[in-house]
C-alpha positions in Angstrom: 79.8 118.8 67.7 82.0 116.4 69.6 83.9 113.6 67.8 83.1 110.0 69.0 86.5 109.9 70.8 85.8 113.0 72.7 82.8 111.4 74.3 85.1 108.4 75.4 86.2 108.2 79.1 89.2 106.1 80.3 88.4 104.0 83.4 91.1 102.5 85.5 89.9 99.6 87.4 91.5 96.2 88.5 94.8 97.4 87.0 93.5 97.8 83.7 92.3 100.7 81.6 89.4 100.5 79.3 87.5 103.1 77.1 83.9 103.8 78.0 81.1 106.3 76.9 80.0 109.0 79.1 77.0 107.3 80.4 78.9 104.0 81.0 81.5 105.8 83.1 78.9 107.7 85.2 77.1 104.3 86.1 80.5 102.6 86.9 81.5 105.4 89.1 78.1 105.4 90.9 78.3 101.7 91.4 81.8 101.8 92.9 80.8 104.5 95.3 77.8 102.6 96.5 80.0 99.5 97.0 82.4 101.6 99.2 85.2 101.9 96.7 87.0 105.3 96.4 86.5 107.1 92.9 89.0 109.6 91.6 87.9 111.5 88.6 89.6 114.1 86.4 86.8 115.2 84.1 89.2 117.6 82.2 91.5 114.7 81.2 88.2 112.3 80.9 89.7 109.7 83.4 88.7 108.0 86.4 90.2 105.4 88.7 88.1 103.0 90.6 89.9 101.9 93.8 89.3 98.9 95.9 87.4 98.8 99.2 89.0 99.4 102.5 88.2 95.6 103.5 90.0 94.6 100.4 92.9 96.6 101.1 93.0 95.5 104.6 92.7 91.7 103.5 95.6 92.2 101.1 97.9 93.8 103.7 97.3 91.3 106.4 98.2 88.5 104.1 101.6 90.2 103.1 104.5 88.6 105.0 107.9 90.5 104.9 111.0 88.5 103.6 113.4 87.4 106.3 116.5 89.3 106.9 119.3 89.3 109.6 120.9 92.5 110.7 123.2 93.6 113.7 122.1 95.8 116.6 124.4 98.6 117.9 126.3 96.1 120.0 126.9 93.7 116.9 124.4 91.2 117.9 122.6 89.5 115.1 118.8 89.8 114.9 116.6 88.0 112.3 113.0 89.0 111.5 111.9 85.7 111.6 112.7 85.6 115.3 110.0 88.0 115.9 107.1 86.5 113.7 104.0 87.4 115.5 105.1 90.4 117.3 105.2 94.0 116.1 108.7 95.1 115.1 109.8 98.7 114.6 112.6 98.8 112.2 114.5 102.4 111.9 116.7 102.6 108.9 119.0 105.3 107.9 121.7 105.9 105.4 124.9 108.0 105.9 125.8 108.8 102.2 
């Protein structure tokens, strides 16, 4: 017979973790999948991660703004990221160490 703790499952959702019983985690996972949220389950470890929808991820990413910085090009001319706001920029970075 399982102890009460063995029947518990850890759900990671919205950055927090909570312990729920087996029936509750199954229902939460089903609701998340219906809502278009990715669900990752490790039954052996009794843990599940409920991700955010693709639309929520897109909204968060579209609202991010990179911090401004200034770097020289190969000819020594200074370029600031803010000079290119609203345009796509490909930044290639490398290190020689």
